[in-house]
All heavy atoms as TSV, in Angstrom:
chain	resi	resn	atom	element	x	y	z
A	1	MET	N	N	3.554	-0.411	-5.864
A	1	MET	CA	C	3.744	-0.281	-4.432
A	1	MET	C	C	5.226	-0.278	-4.062
A	1	MET	O	O	5.624	0.444	-3.174
A	1	MET	CB	C	2.977	-1.430	-3.727
A	1	MET	CG	C	3.043	-1.276	-2.222
A	1	MET	SD	S	1.825	-2.264	-1.437
A	1	MET	CE	C	0.724	-1.007	-0.973
A	2	GLN	N	N	6.008	-1.074	-4.777
A	2	GLN	CA	C	7.433	-1.105	-4.475
A	2	GLN	C	C	8.051	0.268	-4.731
A	2	GLN	O	O	8.857	0.759	-3.902
A	2	GLN	CB	C	8.158	-2.148	-5.360
A	2	GLN	CG	C	9.633	-2.239	-5.166
A	2	GLN	CD	C	10.267	-3.292	-5.986
A	2	GLN	OE1	O	9.636	-4.148	-6.604
A	2	GLN	NE2	N	11.584	-3.273	-6.050
A	3	ALA	N	N	7.693	0.925	-5.796
A	3	ALA	CA	C	8.214	2.251	-6.087
A	3	ALA	C	C	7.783	3.248	-5.013
A	3	ALA	O	O	8.531	4.127	-4.603
A	3	ALA	CB	C	7.793	2.730	-7.472
A	4	ALA	N	N	6.527	3.125	-4.543
A	4	ALA	CA	C	6.029	4.021	-3.535
A	4	ALA	C	C	6.865	3.889	-2.239
A	4	ALA	O	O	7.203	4.885	-1.613
A	4	ALA	CB	C	4.532	3.731	-3.241
A	5	VAL	N	N	7.201	2.657	-1.892
A	5	VAL	CA	C	8.057	2.435	-0.712
A	5	VAL	C	C	9.429	3.019	-0.963
A	5	VAL	O	O	9.994	3.737	-0.141
A	5	VAL	CB	C	8.101	0.934	-0.358
A	5	VAL	CG1	C	9.168	0.683	0.692
A	5	VAL	CG2	C	6.748	0.421	0.077
A	6	GLU	N	N	10.020	2.689	-2.122
A	6	GLU	CA	C	11.395	3.135	-2.443
A	6	GLU	C	C	11.492	4.650	-2.473
A	6	GLU	O	O	12.523	5.224	-2.026
A	6	GLU	CB	C	11.847	2.564	-3.767
A	6	GLU	CG	C	12.094	1.067	-3.712
A	6	GLU	CD	C	12.404	0.426	-5.050
A	6	GLU	OE1	O	12.433	1.155	-6.063
A	6	GLU	OE2	O	12.577	-0.822	-5.084
A	7	TYR	N	N	10.492	5.358	-2.961
A	7	TYR	CA	C	10.525	6.817	-3.052
A	7	TYR	C	C	10.052	7.517	-1.761
A	7	TYR	O	O	10.056	8.746	-1.684
A	7	TYR	CB	C	9.752	7.325	-4.249
A	7	TYR	CG	C	10.434	7.117	-5.561
A	7	TYR	CD1	C	9.957	6.206	-6.497
A	7	TYR	CD2	C	11.556	7.873	-5.893
A	7	TYR	CE1	C	10.588	6.037	-7.711
A	7	TYR	CE2	C	12.192	7.720	-7.115
A	7	TYR	CZ	C	11.703	6.801	-8.009
A	7	TYR	OH	O	12.342	6.657	-9.201
A	8	GLY	N	N	9.662	6.758	-0.765
A	8	GLY	CA	C	9.271	7.335	0.502
A	8	GLY	C	C	7.838	7.802	0.602
A	8	GLY	O	O	7.508	8.566	1.502
A	9	TYR	N	N	6.956	7.300	-0.228
A	9	TYR	CA	C	5.550	7.667	-0.177
A	9	TYR	C	C	4.923	7.269	1.149
A	9	TYR	O	O	4.026	7.966	1.677
A	9	TYR	CB	C	4.801	7.021	-1.343
A	9	TYR	CG	C	3.322	7.352	-1.341
A	9	TYR	CD1	C	2.879	8.634	-1.755
A	9	TYR	CD2	C	2.383	6.418	-0.955
A	9	TYR	CE1	C	1.536	8.926	-1.772
A	9	TYR	CE2	C	1.033	6.732	-0.961
A	9	TYR	CZ	C	0.610	7.979	-1.348
A	9	TYR	OH	O	-0.734	8.291	-1.351
A	10	TYR	N	N	5.333	6.167	1.734
A	10	TYR	CA	C	4.777	5.682	2.974
A	10	TYR	C	C	5.537	6.150	4.217
A	10	TYR	O	O	5.189	5.726	5.326
A	10	TYR	CB	C	4.664	4.147	2.959
A	10	TYR	CG	C	3.626	3.667	1.985
A	10	TYR	CD1	C	3.989	3.083	0.796
A	10	TYR	CD2	C	2.280	3.858	2.242
A	10	TYR	CE1	C	3.019	2.654	-0.123
A	10	TYR	CE2	C	1.312	3.439	1.366
A	10	TYR	CZ	C	1.701	2.836	0.171
A	10	TYR	OH	O	0.734	2.430	-0.722
A	11	GLU	N	N	6.504	7.007	4.054
A	11	GLU	CA	C	7.232	7.570	5.199
A	11	GLU	C	C	6.377	8.637	5.873
A	11	GLU	O	O	5.472	9.222	5.266
A	11	GLU	CB	C	8.546	8.197	4.760
A	11	GLU	CG	C	9.541	7.193	4.178
A	11	GLU	CD	C	10.038	6.157	5.189
A	11	GLU	OE1	O	10.236	6.547	6.362
A	11	GLU	OE2	O	10.152	4.996	4.818
A	12	THR	N	N	6.683	8.939	7.129
A	12	THR	CA	C	6.030	10.011	7.834
A	12	THR	C	C	7.058	10.997	8.284
A	12	THR	O	O	7.897	10.615	9.112
A	12	THR	CB	C	5.258	9.471	9.047
A	12	THR	OG1	O	4.316	8.460	8.613
A	12	THR	CG2	C	4.480	10.567	9.754
A	13	PRO	N	N	7.063	12.223	7.805
A	13	PRO	CA	C	6.232	12.700	6.726
A	13	PRO	C	C	6.639	12.121	5.359
A	13	PRO	O	O	7.768	11.607	5.208
A	13	PRO	CB	C	6.483	14.221	6.709
A	13	PRO	CG	C	7.882	14.357	7.260
A	13	PRO	CD	C	8.063	13.210	8.219
A	14	ARG	N	N	5.745	12.185	4.412
A	14	ARG	CA	C	6.009	11.635	3.086
A	14	ARG	C	C	7.175	12.387	2.429
A	14	ARG	O	O	7.272	13.591	2.507
A	14	ARG	CB	C	4.771	11.751	2.165
A	14	ARG	CG	C	3.718	10.789	2.590
A	14	ARG	CD	C	2.628	10.668	1.520
A	14	ARG	NE	N	1.849	9.514	1.817
A	14	ARG	CZ	C	0.549	9.518	1.872
A	14	ARG	NH1	N	-0.151	10.580	1.603
A	14	ARG	NH2	N	-0.125	8.408	2.173
A	15	GLN	N	N	8.006	11.601	1.814
A	15	GLN	CA	C	9.123	12.179	1.092
A	15	GLN	C	C	8.743	12.530	-0.357
A	15	GLN	O	O	9.482	13.287	-1.054
A	15	GLN	CB	C	10.321	11.227	1.058
A	15	GLN	CG	C	10.865	10.938	2.460
A	15	GLN	CD	C	11.953	9.894	2.449
A	15	GLN	OE1	O	12.341	9.375	1.428
A	15	GLN	NE2	N	12.483	9.599	3.621
A	16	ILE	N	N	7.605	12.055	-0.811
A	16	ILE	CA	C	7.090	12.314	-2.147
A	16	ILE	C	C	5.578	12.244	-2.113
A	16	ILE	O	O	5.005	11.436	-1.353
A	16	ILE	CB	C	7.668	11.302	-3.137
A	16	ILE	CG1	C	7.426	11.750	-4.618
A	16	ILE	CG2	C	7.141	9.896	-2.930
A	16	ILE	CD1	C	8.197	10.887	-5.627
A	17	ASP	N	N	4.933	13.122	-2.862
A	17	ASP	CA	C	3.452	13.032	-2.873
A	17	ASP	C	C	2.991	12.229	-4.107
A	17	ASP	O	O	3.800	11.846	-4.967
A	17	ASP	CB	C	2.787	14.373	-2.803
A	17	ASP	CG	C	3.012	15.238	-4.051
A	17	ASP	OD1	O	3.254	14.709	-5.126
A	17	ASP	OD2	O	2.899	16.499	-3.924
A	18	LEU	N	N	1.727	11.958	-4.142
A	18	LEU	CA	C	1.187	11.073	-5.191
A	18	LEU	C	C	1.445	11.619	-6.578
A	18	LEU	O	O	1.782	10.873	-7.479
A	18	LEU	CB	C	-0.306	10.841	-4.954
A	18	LEU	CG	C	-0.952	9.757	-5.774
A	18	LEU	CD1	C	-0.357	8.402	-5.458
A	18	LEU	CD2	C	-2.458	9.732	-5.510
A	19	SER	N	N	1.265	12.920	-6.750
A	19	SER	CA	C	1.498	13.537	-8.063
A	19	SER	C	C	2.945	13.372	-8.531
A	19	SER	O	O	3.214	13.054	-9.694
A	19	SER	CB	C	1.101	14.994	-8.058
A	19	SER	OG	O	-0.286	15.121	-7.864
A	20	GLU	N	N	3.869	13.628	-7.613
A	20	GLU	CA	C	5.292	13.526	-7.970
A	20	GLU	C	C	5.649	12.049	-8.299
A	20	GLU	O	O	6.351	11.805	-9.245
A	20	GLU	CB	C	6.183	13.987	-6.791
A	20	GLU	CG	C	6.100	15.463	-6.549
A	20	GLU	CD	C	6.861	15.835	-5.263
A	20	GLU	OE1	O	6.628	15.169	-4.238
A	20	GLU	OE2	O	7.669	16.771	-5.309
A	21	LEU	N	N	5.106	11.152	-7.493
A	21	LEU	CA	C	5.353	9.716	-7.778
A	21	LEU	C	C	4.806	9.287	-9.116
A	21	LEU	O	O	5.458	8.581	-9.901
A	21	LEU	CB	C	4.784	8.851	-6.626
A	21	LEU	CG	C	5.058	7.380	-6.695
A	21	LEU	CD1	C	6.558	7.078	-6.741
A	21	LEU	CD2	C	4.411	6.678	-5.500
A	22	ALA	N	N	3.611	9.744	-9.422
A	22	ALA	CA	C	3.000	9.435	-10.714
A	22	ALA	C	C	3.861	9.984	-11.863
A	22	ALA	O	O	4.080	9.287	-12.850
A	22	ALA	CB	C	1.586	10.009	-10.780
A	23	ASP	N	N	4.362	11.183	-11.689
A	23	ASP	CA	C	5.242	11.771	-12.710
A	23	ASP	C	C	6.492	10.912	-12.907
A	23	ASP	O	O	6.925	10.628	-14.026
A	23	ASP	CB	C	5.647	13.197	-12.382
A	23	ASP	CG	C	4.482	14.166	-12.534
A	23	ASP	OD1	O	3.494	13.835	-13.214
A	23	ASP	OD2	O	4.600	15.306	-11.975
A	24	ARG	N	N	7.104	10.494	-11.795
A	24	ARG	CA	C	8.360	9.698	-11.901
A	24	ARG	C	C	8.103	8.378	-12.578
A	24	ARG	O	O	8.971	7.842	-13.264
A	24	ARG	CB	C	8.936	9.495	-10.533
A	24	ARG	CG	C	9.620	10.724	-9.980
A	24	ARG	CD	C	10.369	10.375	-8.726
A	24	ARG	NE	N	10.900	11.611	-8.184
A	24	ARG	CZ	C	12.051	11.692	-7.565
A	24	ARG	NH1	N	12.734	10.586	-7.313
A	24	ARG	NH2	N	12.472	12.826	-7.030
A	25	LEU	N	N	6.912	7.812	-12.329
A	25	LEU	CA	C	6.564	6.496	-12.911
A	25	LEU	C	C	5.942	6.626	-14.293
A	25	LEU	O	O	5.670	5.637	-14.930
A	25	LEU	CB	C	5.652	5.766	-11.949
A	25	LEU	CG	C	6.210	5.441	-10.574
A	25	LEU	CD1	C	5.167	4.805	-9.701
A	25	LEU	CD2	C	7.453	4.550	-10.691
A	26	ASP	N	N	5.682	7.852	-14.673
A	26	ASP	CA	C	5.091	8.136	-15.994
A	26	ASP	C	C	3.705	7.446	-16.150
A	26	ASP	O	O	3.452	6.765	-17.136
A	26	ASP	CB	C	6.018	7.767	-17.146
A	26	ASP	CG	C	5.582	8.401	-18.445
A	26	ASP	OD1	O	4.998	9.490	-18.435
A	26	ASP	OD2	O	5.879	7.764	-19.491
A	27	VAL	N	N	2.887	7.593	-15.112
A	27	VAL	CA	C	1.524	7.054	-15.152
A	27	VAL	C	C	0.604	8.189	-14.685
A	27	VAL	O	O	1.014	9.048	-13.931
A	27	VAL	CB	C	1.317	5.801	-14.256
A	27	VAL	CG1	C	2.174	4.647	-14.751
A	27	VAL	CG2	C	1.614	6.111	-12.834
A	28	PRO	N	N	-0.665	8.121	-15.093
A	28	PRO	CA	C	-1.625	9.113	-14.625
A	28	PRO	C	C	-1.779	9.005	-13.097
A	28	PRO	O	O	-1.750	7.895	-12.549
A	28	PRO	CB	C	-2.931	8.763	-15.341
A	28	PRO	CG	C	-2.503	8.018	-16.563
A	28	PRO	CD	C	-1.261	7.260	-16.123
A	29	ARG	N	N	-1.975	10.160	-12.448
A	29	ARG	CA	C	-2.151	10.164	-10.985
A	29	ARG	C	C	-3.326	9.277	-10.572
A	29	ARG	O	O	-3.239	8.538	-9.591
A	29	ARG	CB	C	-2.367	11.603	-10.526
A	29	ARG	CG	C	-2.459	11.763	-9.038
A	29	ARG	CD	C	-2.823	13.234	-8.647
A	29	ARG	NE	N	-2.820	13.421	-7.250
A	29	ARG	CZ	C	-3.772	13.068	-6.424
A	29	ARG	NH1	N	-4.839	12.443	-6.889
A	29	ARG	NH2	N	-3.693	13.296	-5.124
A	30	SER	N	N	-4.419	9.367	-11.286
A	30	SER	CA	C	-5.580	8.565	-10.956
A	30	SER	C	C	-5.330	7.055	-11.017
A	30	SER	O	O	-5.817	6.299	-10.196
A	30	SER	CB	C	-6.802	8.947	-11.836
A	30	SER	OG	O	-6.492	8.694	-13.192
A	31	THR	N	N	-4.571	6.667	-12.017
A	31	THR	CA	C	-4.210	5.249	-12.156
A	31	THR	C	C	-3.329	4.787	-10.989
A	31	THR	O	O	-3.589	3.748	-10.424
A	31	THR	CB	C	-3.463	5.014	-13.500
A	31	THR	OG1	O	-4.331	5.359	-14.541
A	31	THR	CG2	C	-3.029	3.536	-13.647
A	32	LEU	N	N	-2.338	5.605	-10.627
A	32	LEU	CA	C	-1.475	5.244	-9.512
A	32	LEU	C	C	-2.263	5.172	-8.233
A	32	LEU	O	O	-2.118	4.238	-7.451
A	32	LEU	CB	C	-0.361	6.261	-9.379
A	32	LEU	CG	C	0.615	6.008	-8.261
A	32	LEU	CD1	C	1.293	4.643	-8.367
A	32	LEU	CD2	C	1.676	7.115	-8.182
A	33	SER	N	N	-3.157	6.147	-7.995
A	33	SER	CA	C	-3.992	6.151	-6.799
A	33	SER	C	C	-4.812	4.869	-6.706
A	33	SER	O	O	-4.876	4.197	-5.666
A	33	SER	CB	C	-4.883	7.381	-6.813
A	33	SER	OG	O	-5.756	7.350	-5.715
A	34	TYR	N	N	-5.447	4.499	-7.816
A	34	TYR	CA	C	-6.249	3.298	-7.898
A	34	TYR	C	C	-5.429	2.059	-7.588
A	34	TYR	O	O	-5.809	1.200	-6.804
A	34	TYR	CB	C	-6.923	3.204	-9.254
A	34	TYR	CG	C	-7.644	1.910	-9.496
A	34	TYR	CD1	C	-8.912	1.672	-8.912
A	34	TYR	CD2	C	-7.095	0.902	-10.258
A	34	TYR	CE1	C	-9.575	0.480	-9.119
A	34	TYR	CE2	C	-7.730	-0.305	-10.452
A	34	TYR	CZ	C	-9.013	-0.514	-9.890
A	34	TYR	OH	O	-9.630	-1.714	-10.074
A	35	ARG	N	N	-4.294	1.957	-8.235
A	35	ARG	CA	C	-3.433	0.749	-8.040
A	35	ARG	C	C	-2.933	0.640	-6.613
A	35	ARG	O	O	-2.885	-0.429	-6.054
A	35	ARG	CB	C	-2.286	0.775	-9.015
A	35	ARG	CG	C	-2.732	0.551	-10.442
A	35	ARG	CD	C	-1.553	0.589	-11.399
A	35	ARG	NE	N	-1.980	0.363	-12.760
A	35	ARG	CZ	C	-1.170	0.461	-13.798
A	35	ARG	NH1	N	0.129	0.741	-13.618
A	35	ARG	NH2	N	-1.630	0.260	-15.026
A	36	LEU	N	N	-2.534	1.782	-6.019
A	36	LEU	CA	C	-2.045	1.727	-4.636
A	36	LEU	C	C	-3.200	1.338	-3.673
A	36	LEU	O	O	-3.006	0.533	-2.774
A	36	LEU	CB	C	-1.465	3.075	-4.245
A	36	LEU	CG	C	-0.084	3.372	-4.811
A	36	LEU	CD1	C	0.354	4.782	-4.387
A	36	LEU	CD2	C	0.943	2.341	-4.419
A	37	ARG	N	N	-4.378	1.904	-3.900
A	37	ARG	CA	C	-5.538	1.539	-3.038
A	37	ARG	C	C	-5.860	0.059	-3.145
A	37	ARG	O	O	-6.144	-0.598	-2.161
A	37	ARG	CB	C	-6.781	2.372	-3.433
A	37	ARG	CG	C	-6.754	3.778	-2.842
A	37	ARG	CD	C	-8.102	4.450	-2.850
A	37	ARG	NE	N	-8.871	4.168	-4.085
A	37	ARG	CZ	C	-8.853	4.899	-5.200
A	37	ARG	NH1	N	-8.073	5.932	-5.250
A	37	ARG	NH2	N	-9.598	4.567	-6.238
A	38	ARG	N	N	-5.820	-0.461	-4.362
A	38	ARG	CA	C	-6.080	-1.924	-4.534
A	38	ARG	C	C	-5.026	-2.745	-3.851
A	38	ARG	O	O	-5.317	-3.760	-3.188
A	38	ARG	CB	C	-6.123	-2.289	-6.022
A	38	ARG	CG	C	-7.245	-1.661	-6.797
A	38	ARG	CD	C	-8.504	-2.414	-6.607
A	38	ARG	NE	N	-8.256	-3.799	-6.929
A	38	ARG	CZ	C	-9.079	-4.631	-7.500
A	38	ARG	NH1	N	-10.275	-4.191	-7.825
A	38	ARG	NH2	N	-8.775	-5.880	-7.757
A	39	ALA	N	N	-3.735	-2.389	-3.999
A	39	ALA	CA	C	-2.675	-3.115	-3.345
A	39	ALA	C	C	-2.783	-3.042	-1.812
A	39	ALA	O	O	-2.611	-4.033	-1.119
A	39	ALA	CB	C	-1.303	-2.580	-3.802
A	40	GLU	N	N	-3.107	-1.827	-1.308
A	40	GLU	CA	C	-3.281	-1.663	0.131
A	40	GLU	C	C	-4.422	-2.495	0.642
A	40	GLU	O	O	-4.341	-3.112	1.703
A	40	GLU	CB	C	-3.484	-0.196	0.454
A	40	GLU	CG	C	-2.252	0.654	0.213
A	40	GLU	CD	C	-2.549	2.143	0.156
A	40	GLU	OE1	O	-3.732	2.541	0.320
A	40	GLU	OE2	O	-1.595	2.886	-0.103
A	41	ALA	N	N	-5.519	-2.546	-0.087
A	41	ALA	CA	C	-6.705	-3.322	0.324
A	41	ALA	C	C	-6.358	-4.812	0.368
A	41	ALA	O	O	-6.738	-5.527	1.280
A	41	ALA	CB	C	-7.876	-3.097	-0.635
A	42	THR	N	N	-5.599	-5.258	-0.654
A	42	THR	CA	C	-5.188	-6.681	-0.659
A	42	THR	C	C	-4.302	-7.014	0.522
A	42	THR	O	O	-4.526	-8.018	1.187
A	42	THR	CB	C	-4.459	-6.995	-1.978
A	42	THR	OG1	O	-5.356	-6.767	-3.075
A	42	THR	CG2	C	-3.954	-8.433	-2.041
A	43	LEU	N	N	-3.338	-6.142	0.785
A	43	LEU	CA	C	-2.466	-6.360	1.957
A	43	LEU	C	C	-3.250	-6.369	3.241
A	43	LEU	O	O	-3.049	-7.215	4.117
A	43	LEU	CB	C	-1.354	-5.305	2.015
A	43	LEU	CG	C	-0.288	-5.418	0.963
A	43	LEU	CD1	C	0.647	-4.231	0.991
A	43	LEU	CD2	C	0.542	-6.688	1.153
A	44	ALA	N	N	-4.144	-5.419	3.409
A	44	ALA	CA	C	-4.943	-5.343	4.629
A	44	ALA	C	C	-5.842	-6.563	4.823
A	44	ALA	O	O	-5.864	-7.146	5.915
A	44	ALA	CB	C	-5.823	-4.054	4.637
A	45	SER	N	N	-6.475	-6.991	3.752
A	45	SER	CA	C	-7.324	-8.201	3.833
A	45	SER	C	C	-6.511	-9.432	4.164
A	45	SER	O	O	-6.956	-10.248	5.007
A	45	SER	CB	C	-8.071	-8.371	2.523
A	45	SER	OG	O	-8.969	-7.345	2.287
A	46	THR	N	N	-5.365	-9.561	3.573
A	46	THR	CA	C	-4.504	-10.687	3.820
A	46	THR	C	C	-4.053	-10.675	5.259
A	46	THR	O	O	-4.063	-11.689	5.957
A	46	THR	CB	C	-3.298	-10.693	2.865
A	46	THR	OG1	O	-3.790	-10.763	1.536
A	46	THR	CG2	C	-2.368	-11.862	3.131
A	47	PHE	N	N	-3.635	-9.508	5.765
A	47	PHE	CA	C	-3.158	-9.384	7.132
A	47	PHE	C	C	-4.248	-9.742	8.134
A	47	PHE	O	O	-4.010	-10.519	9.055
A	47	PHE	CB	C	-2.655	-7.959	7.386
A	47	PHE	CG	C	-2.211	-7.730	8.778
A	47	PHE	CD1	C	-0.991	-8.167	9.245
A	47	PHE	CD2	C	-3.032	-7.063	9.703
A	47	PHE	CE1	C	-0.579	-7.982	10.546
A	47	PHE	CE2	C	-2.629	-6.855	10.983
A	47	PHE	CZ	C	-1.408	-7.320	11.428
A	48	VAL	N	N	-5.442	-9.202	7.921
A	48	VAL	CA	C	-6.554	-9.496	8.840
A	48	VAL	C	C	-6.895	-10.980	8.784
A	48	VAL	O	O	-7.123	-11.575	9.823
A	48	VAL	CB	C	-7.784	-8.620	8.480
A	48	VAL	CG1	C	-9.041	-9.089	9.209
A	48	VAL	CG2	C	-7.493	-7.160	8.789
A	49	GLY	N	N	-6.914	-11.547	7.617
A	49	GLY	CA	C	-7.189	-13.012	7.476
A	49	GLY	C	C	-6.142	-13.853	8.221
A	49	GLY	O	O	-6.509	-14.823	8.890
A	50	GLU	N	N	-4.901	-13.455	8.108
A	50	GLU	CA	C	-3.828	-14.192	8.796
A	50	GLU	C	C	-3.976	-14.036	10.306
A	50	GLU	O	O	-3.748	-15.008	11.045
A	50	GLU	CB	C	-2.449	-13.710	8.324
A	50	GLU	CG	C	-2.143	-14.193	6.914
A	50	GLU	CD	C	-0.816	-13.695	6.408
A	50	GLU	OE1	O	-0.080	-13.031	7.168
A	50	GLU	OE2	O	-0.491	-13.940	5.249
A	51	MET	N	N	-4.338	-12.853	10.773
A	51	MET	CA	C	-4.500	-12.618	12.219
A	51	MET	C	C	-5.659	-13.492	12.742
A	51	MET	O	O	-5.555	-14.038	13.840
A	51	MET	CB	C	-4.730	-11.131	12.502
A	51	MET	CG	C	-3.487	-10.286	12.289
A	51	MET	SD	S	-2.035	-10.811	13.182
A	51	MET	CE	C	-2.557	-10.590	14.845
A	52	GLU	N	N	-6.744	-13.581	11.973
A	52	GLU	CA	C	-7.876	-14.372	12.425
A	52	GLU	C	C	-7.489	-15.859	12.466
A	52	GLU	O	O	-7.874	-16.535	13.377
A	52	GLU	CB	C	-9.048	-14.182	11.448
A	52	GLU	CG	C	-9.679	-12.825	11.586
A	52	GLU	CD	C	-10.717	-12.563	10.510
A	52	GLU	OE1	O	-10.912	-13.377	9.581
A	52	GLU	OE2	O	-11.437	-11.523	10.639
A	53	THR	N	N	-6.686	-16.325	11.529
A	53	THR	CA	C	-6.203	-17.687	11.553
A	53	THR	C	C	-5.352	-17.957	12.763
A	53	THR	O	O	-5.493	-18.982	13.449
A	53	THR	CB	C	-5.415	-18.016	10.255
A	53	THR	OG1	O	-6.273	-17.787	9.126
A	53	THR	CG2	C	-4.908	-19.431	10.224
A	54	ILE	N	N	-4.484	-17.046	13.063
A	54	ILE	CA	C	-3.574	-17.188	14.248
A	54	ILE	C	C	-4.412	-17.197	15.528
A	54	ILE	O	O	-4.185	-18.000	16.418
A	54	ILE	CB	C	-2.534	-16.063	14.290
A	54	ILE	CG1	C	-1.527	-16.215	13.135
A	54	ILE	CG2	C	-1.839	-15.990	15.616
A	54	ILE	CD1	C	-0.616	-15.066	12.896
A	55	GLU	N	N	-5.405	-16.290	15.619
A	55	GLU	CA	C	-6.261	-16.251	16.798
A	55	GLU	C	C	-7.065	-17.533	16.978
A	55	GLU	O	O	-7.207	-18.046	18.080
A	55	GLU	CB	C	-7.191	-15.028	16.731
A	55	GLU	CG	C	-6.418	-13.723	16.922
A	55	GLU	CD	C	-7.267	-12.491	16.659
A	55	GLU	OE1	O	-8.471	-12.655	16.240
A	55	GLU	OE2	O	-6.764	-11.381	16.868
A	56	LEU	N	N	-7.574	-18.053	15.850
A	56	LEU	CA	C	-8.318	-19.358	15.974
A	56	LEU	C	C	-7.417	-20.458	16.395
A	56	LEU	O	O	-7.824	-21.286	17.222
A	56	LEU	CB	C	-8.969	-19.652	14.603
A	56	LEU	CG	C	-10.160	-18.834	14.183
A	56	LEU	CD1	C	-10.569	-19.130	12.752
A	56	LEU	CD2	C	-11.312	-19.062	15.133
A	57	ALA	N	N	-6.201	-20.519	15.835
A	57	ALA	CA	C	-5.296	-21.560	16.232
A	57	ALA	C	C	-4.874	-21.469	17.672
A	57	ALA	O	O	-4.640	-22.468	18.356
A	57	ALA	CB	C	-4.037	-21.518	15.342
A	58	ALA	N	N	-4.823	-20.229	18.203
A	58	ALA	CA	C	-4.446	-20.035	19.573
A	58	ALA	C	C	-5.617	-20.171	20.561
A	58	ALA	O	O	-5.453	-20.102	21.762
A	58	ALA	CB	C	-3.791	-18.655	19.743
A	59	GLY	N	N	-6.833	-20.322	19.982
A	59	GLY	CA	C	-8.023	-20.458	20.839
A	59	GLY	C	C	-8.481	-19.138	21.413
A	59	GLY	O	O	-9.091	-19.125	22.434
A	60	LEU	N	N	-8.173	-18.027	20.743
A	60	LEU	CA	C	-8.585	-16.731	21.288
A	60	LEU	C	C	-9.960	-16.308	20.790
A	60	LEU	O	O	-10.430	-16.509	19.791
A	60	LEU	CB	C	-7.557	-15.664	20.878
A	60	LEU	CG	C	-6.140	-15.875	21.392
A	60	LEU	CD1	C	-5.200	-14.818	20.841
A	60	LEU	CD2	C	-6.128	-15.855	22.914
């Protein structure tokens, strides 16, 4: 995920596509896609969990 950020994968528009990023990292495209999806899911779940905790603490 760090490399994806550094190479501009998450920029709009993207500065690099998944295939190019996989080539630079010397990993299969499918592996990179899987790893990024897992990392994104973890971040999203963590973020949502933290927001729920904040809302509960605030009485919302």
